[in-house]
C-alpha positions as CSV (number, residue, x, y, z in Angstrom):
1,M,-7.8,2.2,-14.4
2,F,-8.0,5.5,-14.7
3,F,-6.9,7.9,-18.0
4,D,-3.9,10.2,-16.6
5,S,-4.4,14.0,-18.3
6,R,-0.4,14.5,-17.4
7,T,1.2,11.8,-19.0
8,R,-2.3,11.3,-21.6
9,T,-1.7,7.4,-20.5
10,Y,-4.0,4.9,-19.2
11,V,-2.9,3.4,-15.9
12,T,-4.0,0.6,-14.1
13,T,-3.3,-0.9,-10.5
14,T,-3.2,-4.7,-9.7
15,R,-1.9,-7.4,-7.2
16,A,1.4,-9.3,-7.7
17,S,2.2,-11.9,-5.5
18,R,5.9,-13.7,-4.6
19,D,5.8,-17.7,-4.6
20,P,9.0,-18.5,-3.0
21,K,9.4,-21.8,-4.8
22,C,8.4,-19.8,-8.1
23,G,11.1,-17.8,-7.5
24,G,9.9,-14.1,-9.2
25,W,6.7,-11.9,-9.4
26,V,3.8,-12.9,-11.5
27,P,0.4,-11.2,-11.6
28,R,-2.5,-12.2,-9.5
29,D,-4.2,-14.0,-12.5
30,V,-1.5,-17.1,-12.6
31,C,-1.0,-17.7,-8.9
32,G,-3.4,-20.6,-9.2
33,T,-1.1,-22.4,-11.8
34,G,1.2,-24.0,-9.8
35,C,1.9,-20.9,-7.8
36,N,0.2,-19.9,-4.4
37,C,0.2,-17.2,-3.8
38,S,-0.7,-17.0,-0.4
39,E,0.8,-19.7,1.2
40,P,3.0,-19.0,4.1
41,G,6.6,-17.1,3.2
42,A,4.4,-15.9,-0.2
43,Q,3.9,-11.6,0.2
44,R,1.4,-9.8,-2.2
45,A,2.8,-6.3,-3.7
46,I,0.8,-4.4,-5.6
47,A,1.7,-3.3,-9.2
48,I,1.0,-0.5,-11.8
49,S,0.8,-0.8,-15.6
50,Q,0.9,2.1,-17.8
51,S,-0.2,2.4,-21.5
52,P,2.4,4.0,-24.2
53,N,-0.1,6.4,-25.4
54,G,-3.5,7.0,-25.3
55,D,-5.0,4.7,-27.8
56,L,-6.5,2.3,-25.4
57,F,-7.5,0.0,-28.2
58,D,-4.3,-0.3,-30.0
59,G,-3.7,-3.7,-29.9
60,R,0.0,-3.8,-31.0
61,Q,1.0,-1.0,-28.0
62,H,3.4,-2.7,-25.2
63,W,2.1,-1.6,-21.6
64,R,5.0,-1.6,-18.8
65,S,4.4,-2.8,-15.7
66,W,6.2,-2.3,-12.1
67,R,6.1,-3.3,-8.6
68,S,5.1,-0.1,-6.7
69,S,5.4,-1.1,-3.6
70,V,5.8,-4.3,-1.1
71,G,4.8,-5.1,2.3
72,T,6.0,-7.6,4.8
73,P,4.5,-11.1,5.0
74,Q,3.0,-9.6,8.5
75,H,1.5,-6.5,6.8
76,Q,0.4,-7.4,3.3
77,Q,-0.3,-5.2,0.8
78,Y,-3.6,-6.9,-0.2
79,C,-4.7,-5.0,-3.3
80,G,-4.5,-1.0,-3.7
81,I,-6.9,1.7,-5.9
82,S,-4.9,4.7,-7.4
83,F,-6.1,7.6,-8.7
84,P,-4.7,11.4,-9.6
85,W,-5.3,13.9,-7.0
86,A,-4.7,17.8,-7.1
87,G,-1.7,17.6,-8.9
88,I,-0.3,14.4,-7.6
89,Y,-1.5,10.6,-7.0
90,L,-3.2,9.0,-4.2
91,Q,-3.2,5.0,-3.4
92,M,-5.8,3.7,-1.4
93,V,-4.1,0.3,-0.1
94,M,-5.9,-2.7,2.0
95,V,-3.4,-3.6,3.9
96,Y,-3.9,-7.3,5.8
97,D,-2.4,-8.5,9.0
98,A,-2.0,-11.9,7.8
99,L,-0.5,-13.4,11.0
100,S,-2.1,-11.8,13.2
101,N,-4.3,-13.7,16.0
102,A,-7.0,-16.0,13.9
103,T,-10.2,-14.1,15.4
104,E,-8.3,-10.8,14.6
105,Q,-7.2,-10.7,10.9
106,R,-8.3,-7.5,9.9
107,V,-7.3,-5.8,6.8
108,H,-7.0,-2.0,7.0
109,C,-7.6,0.9,4.1
110,R,-4.6,2.9,4.5
111,L,-3.5,5.9,1.8
112,Q,-0.6,6.0,0.0
113,W,0.9,9.4,-2.2
114,S,3.4,9.4,-5.5
115,Q,4.8,12.0,-7.7
116,D,5.3,9.8,-10.8
117,L,3.5,6.4,-10.6
118,H,6.7,4.7,-9.1
119,R,7.7,5.9,-5.5
120,W,5.3,5.6,-3.2
121,E,4.9,6.7,0.5
122,F,2.3,6.4,3.4
123,I,0.7,9.4,4.6
124,E,1.0,8.5,8.3
125,P,2.0,4.7,8.0
126,T,0.6,3.4,11.2
127,R,-3.3,5.3,10.6
128,D,-5.9,4.3,8.5
129,F,-7.6,6.2,5.8
130,I,-11.1,4.8,6.3
131,P,-10.7,3.7,10.1
132,L,-12.4,0.2,11.3
133,G,-15.3,0.4,12.8
134,A,-15.9,-0.6,16.8
135,S,-16.4,-4.3,17.8
136,G,-19.5,-5.4,16.3
137,A,-20.2,-2.6,13.3
138,F,-20.4,-4.0,9.9
139,D,-16.6,-3.3,9.3
140,S,-15.2,-3.8,13.0
141,H,-12.5,-6.3,10.8
142,I,-12.5,-5.3,7.5
143,I,-12.2,-2.6,4.8
144,F,-11.8,-2.8,1.5
145,A,-11.7,0.1,-1.2
146,G,-12.9,-0.7,-4.9
147,S,-12.9,2.4,-6.6
148,G,-11.4,6.1,-6.7
149,V,-13.1,9.1,-5.1
150,Y,-16.1,10.6,-6.7
151,S,-16.2,14.6,-5.8
152,T,-19.9,16.2,-5.5
153,P,-20.3,19.7,-4.0
154,E,-21.2,18.1,-0.4
155,G,-18.1,16.2,-0.3
156,E,-16.0,13.8,-1.4
157,R,-17.5,9.8,-1.6
158,V,-15.1,6.5,-1.4
159,Y,-17.3,3.1,-2.9
160,C,-15.9,-0.1,-3.1
161,E,-16.8,-3.8,-4.3
162,R,-19.4,-5.8,-3.0
163,R,-18.8,-9.4,-1.7
164,H,-20.8,-11.8,-0.7
165,R,-20.2,-16.0,0.0
166,C,-22.4,-18.3,-2.1
167,A,-24.3,-20.7,-0.2
168,T,-23.5,-23.7,-2.0
169,C,-19.6,-23.0,-2.1
170,P,-18.7,-21.5,1.0
171,N,-15.2,-21.5,0.5
172,L,-15.6,-19.2,-3.0
173,W,-15.8,-15.5,-2.7
174,L,-18.1,-14.3,-5.7
175,H,-18.3,-11.1,-7.1
176,P,-21.4,-10.8,-9.4
177,C,-21.2,-7.0,-10.0
178,A,-18.1,-4.8,-9.6
179,L,-20.3,-2.1,-8.2
180,R,-18.8,1.6,-6.8
181,T,-19.7,0.3,-3.6
182,D,-18.0,0.0,0.0
183,M,-17.6,-3.6,1.3
184,G,-17.1,-3.9,5.4
185,G,-16.8,-6.8,7.1
186,D,-17.7,-7.8,10.7
187,G,-15.4,-11.2,11.2
188,P,-11.8,-11.8,10.4
189,H,-10.4,-12.4,6.9
190,D,-10.4,-16.1,7.3
191,G,-13.0,-16.8,9.7
192,P,-17.0,-16.2,9.1
193,R,-18.5,-12.7,8.6
194,N,-20.8,-10.9,6.8
195,S,-19.8,-8.2,4.1
196,S,-22.0,-5.4,4.1
197,L,-22.2,-2.3,1.3
198,G,-20.9,0.9,2.6
199,L,-19.9,4.8,2.0
200,A,-17.1,7.0,3.6
201,T,-17.4,10.2,2.7
202,F,-15.0,13.0,3.5
203,R,-15.6,17.1,3.4
204,P,-14.5,18.7,0.3
205,S,-10.6,18.3,-0.9
206,G,-10.5,17.0,2.6
207,L,-8.5,13.1,1.8
208,A,-5.2,14.5,3.1
209,G,-2.9,17.6,3.8
210,I,0.1,19.0,4.5
211,G,1.0,20.0,8.5
212,L,3.8,20.5,10.8
213,A,5.8,17.5,12.0
214,S,5.1,16.7,15.5
215,S,8.7,17.9,16.6
216,A,7.8,21.6,15.2
217,S,5.8,24.0,16.6
218,T,6.8,26.9,13.3
219,G,7.2,25.9,10.0
220,T,7.6,27.8,6.1
221,L,6.2,25.8,2.9
222,T,6.5,27.6,-0.2
223,T,5.1,26.1,-3.7
224,T,6.4,25.4,-7.0
225,T,5.8,28.1,-9.5
226,L,2.0,28.2,-10.4
227,T,-0.3,29.5,-13.3
228,A,-3.5,31.2,-12.3
229,A,-6.6,30.1,-13.3
230,G,-8.9,32.5,-12.0
231,G,-9.0,35.7,-10.5
232,G,-8.7,34.7,-6.7
233,L,-7.5,31.7,-4.7
234,L,-9.5,29.7,-2.7
235,L,-7.6,28.1,0.3
236,T,-9.4,23.9,1.9
237,A,-7.3,24.0,5.4
238,D,-7.9,23.6,9.4
239,V,-6.2,26.0,11.1
240,A,-6.5,25.7,15.2
241,A,-7.6,27.7,17.5
242,G,-4.5,29.9,19.1
243,S,-2.3,29.2,15.6
244,A,-1.3,31.3,13.2
245,L,-1.5,31.1,9.2
246,S,-0.2,33.7,7.0
247,V,0.2,33.4,3.1
248,S,2.5,35.7,1.0
249,R,2.9,35.9,-2.7
250,S,5.1,36.9,-5.3
251,C,4.2,36.8,-9.2
252,V,6.9,36.1,-11.7
253,R,6.8,38.7,-14.2
254,R,5.6,41.5,-12.1
255,S,5.5,42.9,-8.5
256,C,2.7,41.8,-6.7
257,N,4.6,41.1,-3.4
258,E,1.6,40.8,-0.5
259,T,0.9,38.8,2.6
260,V,-2.5,38.1,3.9
261,Q,-3.5,36.5,7.3
262,V,-5.6,33.6,7.4
263,K,-8.2,32.8,9.6
264,T,-8.8,30.6,12.1
265,G,-11.3,27.8,12.0
266,A,-12.3,24.6,9.4
267,L,-12.6,26.4,5.9
268,T,-13.6,24.9,3.2
269,R,-12.6,27.0,-0.2
270,S,-12.4,30.0,1.6
271,P,-11.0,33.0,-0.2
272,L,-7.8,34.5,0.7
273,P,-7.9,38.1,0.4
274,F,-5.0,39.1,-2.2
275,G,-5.9,41.4,-4.5
276,S,-6.8,40.0,-8.1
277,F,-4.6,37.4,-9.9
278,V,-4.2,38.0,-14.1
279,V,-5.8,34.5,-15.8
280,G,-2.4,32.9,-17.2
281,E,0.0,34.8,-14.9
282,Q,3.2,32.4,-13.0
283,F,3.7,32.8,-8.8
284,T,4.7,31.7,-6.0
285,L,3.0,31.1,-2.3
286,T,4.8,30.9,0.9
287,F,2.9,29.3,3.6
288,R,4.0,30.2,7.4
289,L,2.5,28.5,10.2
290,E,2.4,28.4,13.6
291,G,0.9,25.4,15.2
292,A,1.2,21.1,15.3
293,T,-2.8,21.0,14.3
294,T,-2.9,23.1,11.6
295,V,-3.2,21.3,7.9
296,L,-3.1,22.8,4.6
297,Y,-5.2,20.7,2.1
298,T,-5.9,22.1,-1.5
299,L,-6.2,25.3,-3.3
300,D,-8.3,26.6,-5.8
301,Y,-9.4,29.1,-7.9
302,E,-12.5,31.5,-8.3
């Protein structure tokens, strides 16, 4: 669950599943009441619930719920973790290769984004957000993310959920502590494996970015109208050697047209050499990219 400051509501992400003989979509917690959500032909999905207001303890309120994304029986969207990020929403999705070879059965951690919590799209659909480890590694087969992203001055940290098998009941999974920890498995989903705690780290603001399509070598991106919250702009981006990136600004209520060139390299909160901004003024930016591997991450104010 997180509190969404944009809508002033609480938002939760859950699993929902469909058993063909049960007809409809049901929350995961009722799957054991006559509906088998894991039988062949059943299909997991991810659901979102949203409170009607910001009062979490108002017992009279009715939460709205909907399916946010659906996988396939072969590649099931096992569960998801949603969180607000840089003006949009991101969701770490665990995708289970359900019908793969019994010795494989991997669970991949991938990334989706949304503008409104309803329509979700994968960012690079076949690429793992947190890659599986090499053969024999503690996370060679399974990665479950179980919490959002925690920002530190050194970078972004992703923790997940701890799991282990009960020695006296090996067919059950125990969740003794809902820690903000990372879990990796070194064996198939339905086979013997050891599960471990882990931690994935990213550069500051480096979760996902915007770049050119693979078929393009140049392109232009213009922002929506922005409101200055500081006297200068900071850019996090990867500007490939041999590529060019320029940024133009245009103010809404005064003349401030200016274009600057951005240096190459892996930039983290690098100042853009514009003249000063007036806090509260509105403006737009236009990025002109040359180079297929240049990626824009986030803007911030100094």
